C-alpha positions in Angstrom: 0.1 0.0 0.1 2.9 2.3 0.8 4.2 1.6 -2.7 0.9 2.7 -4.3 0.9 6.0 -2.4 4.4 6.7 -3.3 3.7 6.0 -7.0 0.5 8.0 -6.8 2.4 11.1 -5.3 5.3 10.8 -7.7 2.8 10.5 -10.8 0.8 13.5 -9.4 4.0 15.7 -9.1 5.1 14.7 -12.7 1.6 15.7 -14.0 1.7 19.1 -12.2 5.1 19.7 -13.7 4.0 18.7 -17.2 0.9 21.0 -17.0 2.9 24.0 -15.6 5.5 23.7 -18.5 3.1 23.7 -21.3 3.0 26.7 -23.6 0.5 29.2 -22.6 -1.9 30.8 -25.2 -0.7 34.0 -26.8 -1.1 36.9 -24.5 -3.6 39.6 -25.6 -2.2 42.7 -26.7 -3.9 46.1 -26.8 -7.6 45.6 -28.1 -7.6 47.1 -31.7 -10.3 49.6 -32.2 -12.9 48.8 -34.7 -15.5 51.1 -36.5 -19.0 49.8 -37.6 -19.3 50.9 -41.2 -22.8 49.4 -41.8 -25.0 47.0 -39.9 -28.6 45.9 -40.4 -31.3 43.4 -41.7 -31.4 44.1 -45.4 -28.6 43.5 -48.0 -28.4 42.8 -51.6 -25.6 40.4 -50.7 -27.6 37.2 -49.9 -25.0 34.6 -49.3 -23.7 33.5 -45.9 -20.2 34.7 -46.0 -17.3 36.4 -44.1 -14.9 38.6 -46.0 -11.7 40.4 -45.4 -11.4 43.2 -47.8 -8.0 44.9 -48.3 -8.5 47.2 -51.5 -10.9 49.8 -52.7 -11.8 47.9 -55.8 -13.1 44.9 -53.9 -14.8 47.1 -51.5 -16.7 49.1 -54.2 -17.8 46.0 -55.8 -19.1 44.6 -52.6 -20.7 47.9 -51.6 -22.5 48.1 -55.0 -23.9 44.5 -54.6 -24.8 45.2 -50.9 -26.6 48.3 -51.6 -28.4 46.8 -54.7 -27.6 49.9 -56.8 -29.1 52.3 -54.6 -27.6 55.7 -54.4 -26.1 55.2 -50.9 -22.6 56.8 -50.8 -19.8 54.4 -50.6 -17.7 55.1 -47.4 -14.3 56.4 -48.0 -11.7 53.8 -46.6 -7.9 54.4 -46.5 -6.8 50.9 -47.4 -3.1 51.6 -46.7 -3.8 51.6 -42.9 -7.2 49.8 -42.7 -9.1 46.6 -43.8 -12.8 45.9 -43.8 -14.4 42.9 -42.4 -17.8 42.1 -43.8 -19.9 39.2 -42.3 -23.2 38.3 -44.0 -25.5 35.9 -42.4 -27.2 35.0 -45.6 -30.9 35.1 -46.3 -33.1 34.3 -43.2 -36.8 33.3 -43.4 -38.0 35.7 -40.7 -36.8 38.8 -38.6 -35.2 38.1 -35.3 -31.8 37.2 -36.6 -28.8 39.5 -36.1 -25.0 39.6 -36.0 -22.7 42.0 -34.0 -18.9 42.1 -32.9 -18.8 40.7 -29.6 -15.1 41.6 -29.2 -11.9 41.9 -31.2 -8.8 40.2 -29.6 -5.3 41.2 -30.8 -2.5 38.9 -29.8 1.3 38.8 -30.9 0.4 36.1 -33.3 -3.2 36.8 -34.8 -6.2 38.9 -34.5 -9.5 37.3 -33.7 -12.9 38.7 -34.2 -15.7 37.2 -32.1 -19.1 37.7 -33.5 -22.3 37.3 -31.7 -25.2 35.8 -33.7 -28.5 35.9 -32.4 -31.5 34.0 -33.8 -35.3 33.9 -32.7 -36.2 31.4 -30.1 -38.5 28.7 -31.3 -42.2 29.9 -31.2 -41.3 33.4 -30.4 -43.0 36.4 -32.1 -41.1 37.7 -35.3 -41.6 39.7 -38.4 -42.6 37.6 -41.3 -40.1 39.1 -43.8 -37.0 37.6 -45.5 -33.9 39.3 -44.0 -30.1 39.4 -44.7 -28.5 40.2 -41.5 -25.0 41.7 -41.9 -22.2 43.8 -40.3 -19.3 45.5 -41.8 -16.5 46.9 -39.7 -13.0 48.6 -40.4 -10.1 47.9 -38.4 -6.3 48.8 -38.5 -4.4 46.9 -41.0 -2.2 44.0 -39.8 0.3 41.4 -41.2 -1.1 38.8 -38.8 -3.8 36.4 -39.7 -7.4 37.4 -38.8 -9.6 34.5 -37.5 -13.2 34.5 -36.9 -15.1 32.9 -34.1 -18.9 32.8 -33.4 -21.1 32.7 -30.2 -24.8 31.9 -30.8 -27.9 32.7 -28.7 -31.6 32.8 -29.1 -33.8 35.7 -28.5 -37.4 35.7 -27.5 -37.7 39.5 -28.4 -40.2 40.5 -31.1 -38.2 41.5 -34.2 
């Protein structure tokens, strides 16, 4: 029995050492600021897609599709220092769906944008209209990769 306890304590000590020597996740650096360019429920872009836009030509084409040819002025973006991230939820059968930025995490190795997606709770009241929820943000240009992550929740609010 003494042998079992000695082995157990040694194993536990080794386990603690292995866990404490593991590589920690990258430490967050200052939270990069972002600006919402446009957000809403109606878009001419009906696909479910997340995009990183790094030049004016791509952005102008996306804006034209998004606005459906409406005379909405295209935002002026300095792509020398900024990128645009657009996230479209695609066509949804009713109201009650939305997307927003939960937070932006900037580490030494990457930038992570966490989007919060909300959908209507089953049986909840909602607008009977096809929607295309979306958000477009601009943030400082980076040479690091940009990753997307999502949180999902249900809402019982009438939309």
